C-alpha positions as CSV (number, residue, x, y, z in Angstrom):
1,M,-18.9,-105.0,133.3
2,K,-22.5,-103.8,132.6
3,K,-23.1,-106.7,130.5
4,L,-22.0,-109.1,133.2
5,V,-24.2,-107.6,135.8
6,A,-27.0,-107.7,133.6
7,E,-26.6,-111.4,132.9
8,F,-26.2,-111.9,136.7
9,I,-29.6,-110.1,137.3
10,G,-31.2,-111.9,134.4
11,T,-30.0,-115.3,135.4
12,F,-31.0,-114.6,139.1
13,W,-34.6,-113.9,138.0
14,L,-34.7,-117.0,135.7
15,V,-34.1,-119.0,138.8
16,L,-36.1,-117.2,141.2
17,G,-39.0,-117.0,138.9
18,G,-38.8,-120.4,137.2
19,C,-37.6,-122.5,140.1
20,G,-39.4,-120.4,142.6
21,S,-42.7,-121.2,140.9
22,A,-41.9,-125.0,141.1
23,V,-40.7,-124.9,144.9
24,L,-43.2,-122.5,146.1
25,A,-46.3,-122.7,143.9
26,A,-46.6,-125.9,142.1
27,G,-47.5,-128.1,144.9
28,F,-49.6,-125.6,146.8
29,P,-52.7,-127.6,147.9
30,E,-55.4,-125.0,146.7
31,L,-53.4,-122.9,144.2
32,G,-51.0,-125.4,142.8
33,I,-49.9,-124.2,139.2
34,G,-48.8,-127.7,138.1
35,F,-46.2,-128.5,135.2
36,V,-48.1,-126.1,133.0
37,G,-47.8,-123.1,135.4
38,V,-44.0,-123.8,136.0
39,S,-43.5,-123.9,132.1
40,I,-45.3,-120.6,131.7
41,A,-43.2,-119.0,134.6
42,F,-39.9,-120.1,133.0
43,G,-40.9,-118.8,129.7
44,L,-42.0,-115.4,131.3
45,T,-38.7,-115.0,133.0
46,V,-37.0,-115.1,129.7
47,L,-39.4,-113.0,127.9
48,T,-39.4,-110.2,130.6
49,M,-35.6,-110.1,130.7
50,A,-35.2,-110.1,126.9
51,Y,-36.8,-106.7,127.0
52,A,-35.3,-105.5,130.2
53,I,-31.6,-106.4,129.5
54,G,-31.5,-107.7,125.9
55,H,-30.1,-104.3,124.8
56,I,-27.4,-104.4,127.4
57,S,-26.0,-108.1,127.4
58,G,-28.1,-110.0,124.7
59,C,-29.9,-111.7,127.5
60,H,-28.3,-115.1,127.3
61,L,-29.0,-116.3,130.9
62,N,-27.6,-119.6,130.1
63,P,-24.0,-120.9,129.4
64,A,-25.3,-123.2,126.7
65,V,-26.8,-120.2,124.9
66,T,-23.6,-118.3,125.2
67,I,-21.6,-121.1,123.9
68,G,-24.2,-121.8,120.9
69,L,-24.1,-118.1,120.0
70,W,-20.2,-118.2,120.0
71,I,-20.1,-121.3,117.8
72,G,-22.7,-119.6,115.5
73,G,-20.5,-116.7,115.1
74,R,-22.6,-114.3,117.0
75,F,-20.5,-113.7,120.0
76,E,-17.0,-112.8,120.8
77,T,-14.5,-115.4,122.3
78,K,-13.3,-113.0,125.0
79,D,-16.7,-112.9,126.6
80,V,-17.6,-116.5,126.7
81,V,-16.0,-117.4,130.2
82,P,-16.8,-114.0,132.0
83,Y,-20.6,-114.5,130.7
84,I,-20.7,-118.1,132.0
85,I,-19.2,-117.1,135.5
86,S,-21.9,-114.3,135.7
87,Q,-24.7,-116.7,134.9
88,V,-23.8,-119.3,137.3
89,L,-23.2,-116.7,140.2
90,G,-26.6,-115.3,139.4
91,A,-28.3,-118.5,139.3
92,M,-26.7,-119.4,142.6
93,A,-27.9,-116.1,144.2
94,G,-31.4,-116.8,142.8
95,A,-31.3,-120.3,144.5
96,G,-30.0,-118.8,147.7
97,I,-32.8,-116.3,147.9
98,L,-35.3,-119.1,147.1
99,Y,-34.1,-121.1,149.8
100,L,-34.3,-118.3,152.3
101,I,-38.0,-117.8,151.4
102,A,-39.0,-121.6,151.1
103,S,-37.3,-122.4,154.4
104,G,-39.4,-119.9,156.2
105,K,-42.6,-122.1,156.0
106,P,-43.1,-124.4,159.0
107,G,-42.3,-128.0,158.2
108,F,-40.3,-127.2,155.2
109,E,-38.5,-130.0,153.6
110,L,-35.8,-129.5,151.0
111,G,-36.6,-132.4,148.9
112,G,-35.4,-132.0,145.4
113,F,-35.5,-128.3,145.3
114,A,-36.4,-128.1,141.8
115,A,-33.2,-130.0,140.8
116,N,-32.7,-131.8,137.5
117,G,-32.3,-135.5,137.6
118,Y,-32.8,-138.9,135.8
119,D,-33.7,-142.5,136.9
120,T,-35.2,-142.4,140.3
121,H,-34.9,-138.4,140.4
122,S,-36.7,-138.0,137.1
123,P,-40.3,-136.7,137.8
124,G,-41.5,-139.5,135.4
125,G,-38.8,-142.1,136.1
126,Y,-37.2,-141.7,132.9
127,S,-33.6,-143.4,132.3
128,M,-30.3,-141.5,131.8
129,V,-30.4,-142.3,128.1
130,S,-33.9,-140.6,127.9
131,A,-32.7,-137.6,129.9
132,L,-29.5,-137.2,127.7
133,I,-31.5,-137.3,124.4
134,T,-34.3,-134.9,125.8
135,E,-31.6,-132.4,126.9
136,V,-29.5,-132.5,123.8
137,V,-32.5,-132.2,121.5
138,M,-34.3,-129.5,123.5
139,T,-31.3,-127.4,123.9
140,F,-30.7,-127.8,120.1
141,L,-34.2,-126.6,119.3
142,F,-34.0,-123.6,121.8
143,L,-30.7,-122.5,120.3
144,I,-32.3,-122.7,116.7
145,I,-35.1,-120.6,117.9
146,I,-32.7,-118.1,119.5
147,L,-30.4,-117.9,116.4
148,G,-33.2,-117.6,114.1
149,A,-35.3,-115.0,116.2
150,T,-32.2,-112.8,116.6
151,H,-30.8,-113.1,113.0
152,K,-30.4,-109.8,111.3
153,N,-32.9,-110.8,108.8
154,A,-35.7,-111.7,111.2
155,A,-38.4,-109.5,112.1
156,S,-37.2,-107.0,114.7
157,G,-38.6,-106.6,118.2
158,F,-40.2,-110.1,118.4
159,A,-37.3,-112.2,119.3
160,G,-38.2,-112.2,123.2
161,I,-41.7,-113.5,122.4
162,A,-40.4,-116.2,120.2
163,I,-37.6,-117.2,122.7
164,G,-40.0,-117.2,125.8
165,L,-42.6,-119.0,124.2
166,G,-40.0,-121.7,122.9
167,L,-38.7,-122.1,126.4
168,T,-42.4,-122.6,127.6
169,L,-42.8,-125.3,125.1
170,I,-39.6,-127.1,126.0
171,H,-40.7,-127.3,129.6
172,L,-44.2,-128.5,128.8
173,I,-42.4,-131.5,126.9
174,S,-39.5,-132.2,129.1
175,I,-40.5,-131.5,132.7
176,P,-41.7,-135.2,133.3
177,V,-38.4,-136.4,131.9
178,T,-35.6,-134.3,133.6
179,N,-37.5,-131.4,135.3
180,T,-36.1,-129.5,132.3
181,S,-32.6,-128.0,132.4
182,V,-31.5,-126.9,128.9
183,N,-29.3,-124.4,131.1
184,P,-26.3,-125.7,133.1
185,A,-26.4,-122.5,135.3
186,R,-30.0,-123.2,136.5
187,S,-29.0,-126.9,137.1
188,T,-25.9,-126.1,139.1
189,S,-27.8,-123.6,141.3
190,Q,-30.5,-126.1,142.3
191,A,-28.0,-129.0,142.6
192,I,-26.0,-127.2,145.3
193,F,-29.1,-127.0,147.6
194,A,-30.6,-130.5,146.6
195,G,-27.4,-132.4,147.7
196,S,-25.2,-135.3,146.8
197,W,-27.6,-137.0,144.3
198,A,-28.1,-133.8,142.2
199,L,-24.4,-133.0,142.3
200,E,-23.6,-136.5,141.0
201,Q,-25.9,-136.2,138.3
202,L,-25.0,-132.6,137.3
203,W,-22.5,-133.8,134.7
204,L,-25.4,-134.6,132.5
205,F,-27.0,-131.1,132.7
206,W,-23.7,-129.6,131.5
207,L,-22.8,-132.1,128.9
208,A,-26.1,-132.5,127.3
209,P,-27.1,-128.7,126.9
210,V,-23.7,-127.7,125.7
211,A,-23.6,-130.5,123.1
212,G,-27.1,-129.5,121.8
213,A,-26.0,-125.9,121.8
214,I,-22.8,-126.6,119.8
215,F,-24.8,-128.7,117.1
216,A,-27.4,-125.8,116.7
217,G,-24.5,-123.3,116.4
218,L,-22.9,-125.2,113.7
219,I,-26.0,-126.2,111.7
220,Y,-27.5,-122.5,111.8
221,R,-24.2,-121.1,110.8
222,A,-24.5,-123.1,107.8
223,L,-28.1,-122.6,107.2
224,A,-28.2,-118.7,107.7
225,P,-24.8,-117.0,107.8
226,N,-24.9,-113.8,109.6
227,D,-22.5,-112.0,107.3
């Protein structure tokens, strides 16, 4: 239960910090942080939580990470579903708090609410195929970073830095394409508030990250077994 609570809190922070920076700060007239600022914010949420709860739950914060670690032989089967449920609930709670804050501004309009999308809902107008490729590849590389940085033979104490910077780089690359998911829990939490179009496109932001994570788990298990 301690692990599940930690995952709930960590994913709550990822959504509140990452998506919150996009909803509350990215478009602010004088102090807008833009894509770069949002990318850094997402990286910082993972970096900070890696050291806050990594020793409790492993700091997955992401169903794709949990599945990738399981495929890679780093996580027990019995904990996969409970972790995913905790992550989705934490993400939804974070989105709920973000909505309460954002809606307190006069003239608030929900808009995309930092949801992920493709075609007309892609920030750069990218197609579904572009979005699918981006999410698979970015999640694959994210899991390669995680599996490598947390391997028993890797330098200890630096995993959180590598993973946080990796997520920052992923956002710098892919925000224009999909608004960057690589995390089905994060996508689900925002889609619930963004409405019908986001829910209709949500399938891609579960399928692609999970597929990328599975590929990474299989490949890294072959490259560097943990036994």
